[in-house]
N, C-alpha and C positions, 0 to 999 in steps of 0.2 A: 494668199487665197482671200483671207480675212481682212491683214490688212492694206490690201490694193485696191480691194474692193470699197472700202472705207475712204481711202485717200483718194477714191472717182468721187463717189457721191457719200453723205451722210443719210440721206432719208433715201432709203431703198423699201420695195414692196416685197414680199418674202418668195412672189415666186417670180418677180423678175431678179431679183438679187441671186436664186437660188439658177438661174439661166445664165447669169452672168458668173459667176462665179464656176458654172463647167465650161464655158469658152474658156476663161482665165485659167485655171487647171490643165488644159488641154497648152496652153502656151509655156508655163511656168512647168510644164512635166519636164520639157527638157533641159532645161538650165537645175533645178531639183530635184529632181523622180527617175534618174536615167536610168535605174535600173526598171521601172515598170513597162522601159517603151524595149525590152530584150524581146526577142520572137517566144513564144511561149506563155504569155505572162499579159493576152489579152483580156482574160476573165478579171486577173488581181489590178491593172491598168481603170478597168469599167467599174469595178467593185468600188473603190478607192476613192476614183472621180463622182459616184453616189452618192457615197458616203460625205464626201465636202461638200456634193452641191445641197443633199439633206439635210443636213449639219445647218448648215449657214441660213437656208429654210426657216429651221425651225426657232434659229436665234434671231431672226430678225423679226417673225411671230411675238417669240417671248418678250422681246424689247416691246415692240408695240404695244403688247395686252399689260403692260407693266404702265407704260404712259411713258416713257421713258427718252429720249432724244439720244443719240452719240454727238459724246463730246469730240474725242480723239482716238487715234489707235497708236501706241507705239510712245507714247506722250513718256519723253524724257524727266526724271523729279530731281535735284539737286537740294539737299539740306544741309546745313553745320547739326554733325551730329557730337562733335566734341571740338576742343580746342586744334584747332591743326587739320581738323577729320571730319570728311566731307560725306554724306550718305547717300547712294541714289540709284533708281532702278529706273528699270521701264515698263510703263503698265500699260495692257495687251490691250484693252479694251476699256474706257470708260465712257461711261453714260451719265444722262443728268436727269434729273426729272425738272416737276414745272417750277420750283423752288430754288431750281440750281445746285442743289446737291447731289453729291457723286458716286455712282456705285461703282466700282471694279470685277472687271472679271478676267481674270486669267486664262489660259485657252489650254487646254492639253490638248495630246495626241496617243493615249496610251492605251495598253491592253487591255487593262480595265481599270475601270473608277473603285474602289477597293478600297486603293491605300488612300487618294485622296477623299474619298469618303470617311475615312478611320482617323485622319489628319483634322478633318476638322468635327467629328463628332468628339477627339480627345483630346481639342484644344494645342492643336501640336498643328496648325496651320501658317506657321511662320513664316512666307513669304508672302502671304495676303496681311496678316498684321504688321510686316514690314510697310510695305503701299497703302493701306490704310493710314498708317504712324508719317507715312510722306506725304500722303495728301492733307492732311488735315495740317501739318508742320509748313505749307505752301498756301495753309489759309484759309482752305475750304473744308464744307460737311464734309465727311461721308457717313450714307446711309450701310455702307456693308462690304464686304467684297465673297467672291466664287469665284471656284472652278468651272470654266464650260468645259465640257468632257465631249471634246468633238465625234470621237470613233463610238463613245454610248448613243450620241446625243441626248446628252443630261445636264443640268445643273445641279451644281454643289453649293450651295448658298447657303450665310451665315449668319442669317438675320429673317424675320417672317414679312419684313417689309422691303421692297416694292413687289418681287416676285410669290406667285402662286404657296399656298401651304406646300405642295409635292416639292417645288424643288428646295424647299426650306429642310437642312440638317442642324438641327440642335446639338448644340456641347460647348462650343467658339464666344467665347469674351474676347475678340481679335486686342483690347488695349489690354483687358490683361495678361492675354498674352505675351505681346509689346513689353510690359514691364514686366515679366518675368526674365523676360530676352536683354532686357538692356541691363537688369538687377546682374545677372550671373555673367555677361559682360564683363560690366565695370568690376567684379570680385575675378574675373578670371586674372584684366590688365595687373589688378593690386597682387596678385600673385605673382606672374612676370617681372615686374617690378622690382619686387624685393629678393629673387632670381629661382624662385619655387616655378616648376613646369612640371604639372599633373601628367601623367602617358593616358592616352585614352584609352588605347590601343589593348590594356589588360580588366579584367573585372577588379573590381575595390575590393580588397582584403576585410573580414569582418571587422577590424582594430584600425580599418581609415577612419582618422576622424576628419580628414578631410576629402567630403564626399565632391565629384565634380557637379558643380551649381548648375551647370547646363542642360538643357530641355531637351529629355531623349529622345531622337527620333531616328525611324531605320533607318538603316547604312545601305545607299544606293549600291557597294559591291559585296557579291556575297560568294566572295569566290576565296578568299582567306579568312582564316581564323582573326586577323588583326580588325576587321570590319568596326 
């Protein structure tokens, strides 16, 4: 809904955006949310539509209050990462301030915002670090990045500017996070090139000298002993 909304126009007012989002929800539900159309799911359908509409109203208001404009949605950025290797991604929502500096928001629909908040607080927001690096490698200045949690209607932003203090989650240095990730990646590739394969599915022994250099993030799978 957000993508199609900003493809249609970039300069929405909060209320009109919320109204249009509700209409788009109805038309897109058949394509992307068919389970909500089953008999007996009317309450869930209306609840989901209201959340989407209310979240977009809040998002538009936050963008306006921060003095930002929408540059693009689902922007593809690809840059050279290493000889023979490209690194790329799609940026959900890219905003700009009056000086043309970019602000990157990644949109999430999750049951809770706890884990994303902890990522930012503990310097483990690898996705945001990668997006910021991509933007700067493309020759643009990034003011920071954050997660907009649609279901919770909350913004978890890594810097105190340009959003209000309530949206700032301290703890992340995205540039440093990327440096650590890149260092770990280079070390891992060196290990592989000399024939050493590090088994990550089991805990390290106390006498292991070759500790895994990759930043430790919470695995998405919670159903086996090798997550």
